[in-house]
C-alpha positions as CSV (number, residue, x, y, z in Angstrom):
1,M,30.0,2.2,-2.2
2,A,27.0,4.2,-2.4
3,K,25.4,6.1,0.3
4,F,22.3,4.9,1.9
5,N,19.5,7.0,1.1
6,L,16.4,6.5,3.3
7,K,14.4,8.5,1.2
8,I,14.8,6.6,-1.6
9,W,14.1,3.0,0.2
10,L,11.2,4.6,1.9
11,T,9.7,5.2,-1.6
12,A,10.8,1.6,-2.7
13,V,8.8,-0.3,0.3
14,R,5.9,2.2,-0.2
15,P,4.9,2.4,3.6
16,F,1.4,4.3,2.5
17,S,0.4,0.8,1.6
18,F,1.1,-0.7,5.2
19,T,-2.3,0.1,6.4
20,A,-3.5,-2.7,4.3
21,S,-1.7,-5.6,6.7
22,I,-1.4,-3.0,9.8
23,M,-5.6,-2.8,10.0
24,P,-6.1,-6.5,9.9
25,V,-3.9,-7.0,13.0
26,I,-5.0,-3.7,14.8
27,L,-8.7,-4.9,14.3
28,G,-7.9,-8.4,15.5
29,G,-6.5,-7.1,18.4
30,C,-9.3,-4.8,19.4
31,L,-11.5,-7.7,19.1
32,V,-9.6,-9.6,21.6
33,W,-9.2,-6.6,24.0
34,G,-12.9,-5.8,23.6
35,Y,-14.5,-9.2,24.0
36,K,-11.8,-11.5,25.9
37,Q,-10.5,-8.9,28.1
38,V,-7.2,-10.0,27.8
39,F,-4.0,-8.7,26.0
40,H,-0.3,-9.3,25.5
41,W,1.3,-6.2,23.9
42,D,4.7,-8.1,23.5
43,L,2.8,-10.7,21.1
44,F,0.8,-8.1,19.4
45,L,3.7,-6.0,18.5
46,A,5.8,-8.8,17.3
47,F,3.1,-10.1,15.1
48,L,2.3,-6.6,13.8
49,F,6.0,-5.9,13.0
50,S,6.6,-9.3,11.6
51,A,3.5,-8.8,9.2
52,L,4.9,-5.3,8.0
53,F,8.4,-6.7,7.2
54,I,6.7,-9.4,5.1
55,H,4.3,-6.8,3.6
56,A,7.6,-4.4,2.5
57,G,9.2,-7.6,1.3
58,T,6.2,-8.3,-0.9
59,N,5.9,-4.8,-2.0
60,L,9.8,-4.8,-3.1
61,F,9.2,-8.3,-4.8
62,S,6.6,-7.0,-6.7
63,D,8.5,-4.1,-7.9
64,Y,11.2,-6.3,-8.9
65,Y,9.1,-9.0,-10.8
66,D,6.8,-6.3,-12.5
67,F,10.2,-4.7,-13.7
68,T,12.1,-7.8,-15.2
69,R,8.9,-9.1,-16.7
70,G,8.2,-5.7,-18.4
71,V,5.0,-5.0,-16.6
72,D,6.1,-1.7,-15.4
73,K,7.6,1.0,-17.5
74,P,8.3,4.5,-17.4
75,G,4.7,6.2,-17.0
76,T,3.0,3.3,-15.7
77,F,1.1,3.5,-12.3
78,G,1.3,0.9,-9.6
79,S,5.0,0.3,-8.8
80,S,7.2,2.9,-6.6
81,G,9.0,3.9,-9.8
82,I,12.5,3.6,-8.4
83,L,13.3,1.0,-10.8
84,T,11.6,2.4,-14.1
85,S,13.5,5.6,-13.1
86,G,16.8,3.9,-12.8
87,T,17.1,5.3,-9.1
88,L,18.2,1.6,-8.0
89,Q,19.1,-1.6,-9.5
90,P,17.0,-4.7,-9.8
91,V,19.4,-6.8,-7.8
92,Q,19.3,-4.2,-5.1
93,I,15.7,-4.5,-4.8
94,L,15.8,-8.2,-4.9
95,N,18.3,-8.3,-2.1
96,A,16.4,-5.9,-0.1
97,A,13.3,-7.8,-0.7
98,R,14.8,-11.1,0.8
99,L,16.3,-9.4,3.6
100,M,12.6,-8.0,4.7
101,L,11.8,-11.5,4.6
102,V,14.4,-12.5,6.7
103,L,13.7,-9.7,9.3
104,G,10.0,-10.6,9.3
105,F,11.0,-14.3,9.9
106,V,13.5,-13.6,12.7
107,I,10.9,-11.6,14.3
108,G,8.5,-14.3,14.1
109,L,10.7,-16.8,16.0
110,F,10.0,-14.9,19.1
111,L,6.3,-15.8,18.8
112,V,7.7,-19.5,18.0
113,A,9.6,-19.5,21.0
114,R,6.5,-18.4,23.1
115,L,3.7,-20.4,21.3
116,G,5.1,-23.3,19.5
117,W,5.3,-24.8,16.0
118,P,1.8,-23.5,14.7
119,I,3.1,-20.1,14.7
120,L,5.9,-21.1,12.5
121,V,3.4,-22.7,10.0
122,L,1.5,-19.5,10.0
123,G,4.7,-17.3,9.6
124,L,5.6,-19.6,6.3
125,I,2.6,-19.3,5.0
126,G,2.7,-15.5,5.3
127,M,6.1,-15.5,3.8
128,L,5.3,-17.8,0.9
129,G,2.2,-15.8,0.2
130,G,4.1,-12.6,0.2
131,Y,6.9,-13.9,-2.2
132,S,4.2,-16.1,-4.5
133,Y,2.3,-12.7,-5.4
134,C,4.8,-12.1,-8.1
135,G,7.5,-14.5,-7.7
136,R,8.4,-17.1,-10.4
137,M,7.4,-20.2,-8.1
138,F,3.8,-19.0,-8.6
139,G,3.1,-15.4,-9.3
140,Y,-0.6,-15.5,-8.8
141,K,-1.0,-12.0,-9.3
142,Y,-0.4,-12.8,-13.3
143,L,-2.9,-15.6,-13.1
144,G,-5.8,-13.9,-12.4
145,L,-5.9,-14.9,-8.6
146,G,-4.5,-11.8,-7.0
147,E,-7.8,-10.6,-5.0
148,I,-8.7,-14.3,-3.7
149,F,-5.4,-14.6,-2.2
150,V,-5.1,-11.1,-1.1
151,F,-8.3,-11.6,0.7
152,L,-7.0,-14.9,2.4
153,F,-3.5,-13.7,3.1
154,M,-4.1,-10.1,4.1
155,G,-7.5,-10.5,5.4
156,V,-8.5,-13.7,7.1
157,L,-5.0,-14.7,7.7
158,L,-3.7,-11.6,9.4
159,F,-7.1,-11.3,11.2
160,T,-7.0,-14.7,12.7
161,G,-3.7,-15.1,13.1
162,I,-3.2,-12.2,15.6
163,Y,-6.5,-13.6,17.4
164,F,-4.4,-17.0,17.8
165,V,-1.4,-15.5,19.0
166,L,-3.3,-13.5,21.7
167,T,-5.8,-16.2,22.6
168,G,-4.6,-19.4,21.5
169,A,-8.0,-20.4,19.9
170,W,-9.4,-20.3,16.4
171,T,-13.1,-20.6,15.7
172,W,-15.2,-20.3,12.8
173,D,-16.9,-17.0,14.2
174,V,-13.2,-15.3,14.1
175,V,-13.0,-16.2,10.5
176,N,-16.3,-14.8,9.8
177,A,-15.3,-11.9,11.9
178,S,-12.4,-11.2,9.5
179,L,-14.5,-11.0,6.4
180,P,-15.4,-7.3,6.3
181,I,-11.7,-6.1,6.4
182,S,-11.0,-9.1,3.9
183,F,-13.5,-7.9,1.4
184,L,-11.9,-4.3,1.4
185,V,-8.4,-5.0,1.5
186,A,-9.4,-7.2,-1.7
187,A,-11.3,-4.0,-3.3
188,I,-7.5,-1.9,-3.0
189,L,-6.1,-4.6,-5.2
190,F,-9.0,-4.9,-7.5
191,A,-9.2,-1.1,-8.1
192,N,-5.5,-1.3,-9.1
193,N,-6.3,-3.9,-11.7
194,M,-9.1,-2.3,-13.1
195,R,-7.2,1.0,-13.9
196,D,-4.4,-1.2,-15.4
197,I,-6.4,-3.4,-17.6
198,K,-5.2,-2.1,-20.9
199,T,-1.6,-1.8,-20.2
200,D,-1.5,-5.3,-18.4
201,K,-3.3,-6.8,-21.7
202,A,-1.0,-5.3,-23.8
203,I,2.0,-7.4,-22.3
204,G,0.0,-10.4,-21.5
205,V,-0.8,-10.0,-18.0
206,I,-4.0,-11.6,-16.9
207,T,-5.8,-10.4,-13.9
208,L,-9.3,-10.8,-12.7
209,A,-10.2,-7.4,-13.7
210,G,-8.9,-8.2,-17.3
211,R,-10.7,-11.4,-17.4
212,L,-14.1,-9.8,-16.5
213,G,-13.4,-6.4,-18.8
214,F,-13.9,-3.0,-17.8
215,R,-17.5,-2.5,-17.6
216,R,-18.3,-6.0,-15.4
217,S,-15.3,-5.2,-13.3
218,K,-17.3,-2.4,-12.0
219,W,-20.0,-4.6,-10.5
220,L,-17.3,-6.9,-8.7
221,Y,-15.6,-3.6,-7.3
222,L,-19.3,-2.9,-5.7
223,F,-19.6,-6.6,-4.7
224,F,-16.3,-6.1,-2.7
225,V,-17.5,-2.6,-1.2
226,V,-21.0,-3.8,-0.2
227,G,-19.8,-7.0,0.9
228,A,-17.9,-5.4,3.8
229,Y,-20.7,-3.7,5.1
230,A,-23.1,-6.8,4.5
231,A,-20.8,-8.9,6.5
232,V,-20.7,-6.2,9.4
233,L,-24.5,-6.4,9.3
234,F,-24.6,-10.4,9.5
235,L,-22.3,-10.2,12.2
236,I,-24.5,-7.8,14.3
237,I,-27.5,-9.8,13.7
238,N,-25.7,-13.1,14.9
239,K,-24.4,-11.2,17.6
240,T,-20.7,-11.7,16.8
241,F,-20.3,-8.0,16.8
242,S,-22.1,-5.7,19.1
243,L,-24.4,-2.8,17.8
244,W,-21.8,-0.4,18.4
245,S,-20.5,-1.7,14.9
246,F,-23.0,0.1,13.2
247,L,-20.5,2.9,13.5
248,V,-18.8,1.9,10.1
249,L,-21.8,3.4,8.4
250,L,-20.2,6.8,8.9
251,T,-17.7,5.6,6.3
252,A,-20.4,4.9,3.9
253,P,-20.3,8.2,2.3
254,K,-16.9,7.4,1.1
255,A,-17.7,4.3,-0.2
256,L,-20.5,5.8,-2.3
257,K,-18.1,8.4,-3.6
258,N,-15.8,5.7,-4.6
259,V,-18.5,3.5,-6.2
260,V,-20.2,6.3,-8.3
261,T,-16.7,7.3,-9.3
262,V,-15.7,3.9,-10.8
263,F,-19.0,3.5,-12.2
264,E,-18.9,6.8,-14.0
265,C,-15.5,6.2,-15.2
266,P,-15.7,5.3,-19.2
267,A,-13.1,2.7,-20.2
268,N,-11.1,5.0,-22.3
269,H,-10.4,7.5,-19.7
270,V,-9.1,5.2,-16.7
271,D,-7.0,8.4,-15.4
272,T,-10.2,9.4,-13.7
273,I,-9.6,6.2,-11.5
274,A,-5.8,6.5,-11.5
275,F,-5.8,6.7,-7.7
276,M,-8.7,4.7,-7.1
277,D,-6.6,2.0,-5.2
278,Q,-5.5,4.8,-3.1
279,Q,-9.0,5.9,-2.3
280,T,-10.0,2.3,-1.8
281,A,-7.2,2.0,0.8
282,Q,-8.5,5.3,2.8
283,L,-12.0,3.5,2.8
284,H,-10.2,0.4,4.2
285,L,-8.4,2.2,6.9
286,N,-11.4,4.2,8.1
287,F,-13.7,1.1,8.1
288,G,-11.0,-0.7,10.0
289,L,-10.6,2.3,12.6
290,F,-14.3,2.6,13.3
291,L,-14.9,-1.2,13.6
292,S,-11.8,-1.6,15.9
293,L,-13.5,1.4,17.8
294,S,-16.6,-0.7,18.0
295,F,-15.1,-3.5,19.7
296,I,-13.5,-1.2,22.4
297,L,-16.7,0.8,23.2
298,S,-18.3,-2.8,23.7
299,R,-15.9,-3.6,26.5
300,V,-15.8,0.0,28.3
301,L,-19.6,0.9,28.0
């Protein structure tokens, strides 16, 4: 029996990407703490770890299906590289992906026992969304729908989900409050797909960026980034957020740098935005931390 290698498996699940699922949960939790002044740590942590396992499973399913469909090859960006290098076999990644979803489901049962069947529905939607990203049942990644569903599943659903778990309530104001972080999580995936337009097209994979073409995709990336800041401004004006939320403007220089890099990148030299998905993920993290801080300051000051 092969010896378990933690380093290899950490590479496979890509923990650097977990901020995309952690940040909406932290943000929603801080909103509850800052505005409702109630907090249940056991429910928060259970929801967070359930979301993390589902995210890990999604990453593994993505590696498995991208490799078996011929999307990921040696030298391409976007995957963990574990399968293209032959370090692990596809069946190992597939079984690990299934295990991650099972673990996420088992942890979620604690929330179901505490809060009832609506949480079961919420969890099943999250699991289905994670598998269907690349899975053969749907594979919305390959249909140009990735950004839309990531916006919904890893933005709106996570944010409103933790709010519901902690308060038992759901309002349109909470959905609106999820929009800033949802725009940026969609921007992470879109940056990845912009970089891969040429390689995806060569094997028949159609993403939203591929449909738009490289030049027009630059404008949609700008829309996602500006949309996050515009949403915060709207939420401050309608008094959903406090004036402290202007703290997100401290991340504007990073946002501007990313946008300028994207717009200056020629279509035949996409290597200059090879890591723009990671740069956008860093913006997503910093933006979320400052917005979370604004919710805390609105309570303590």
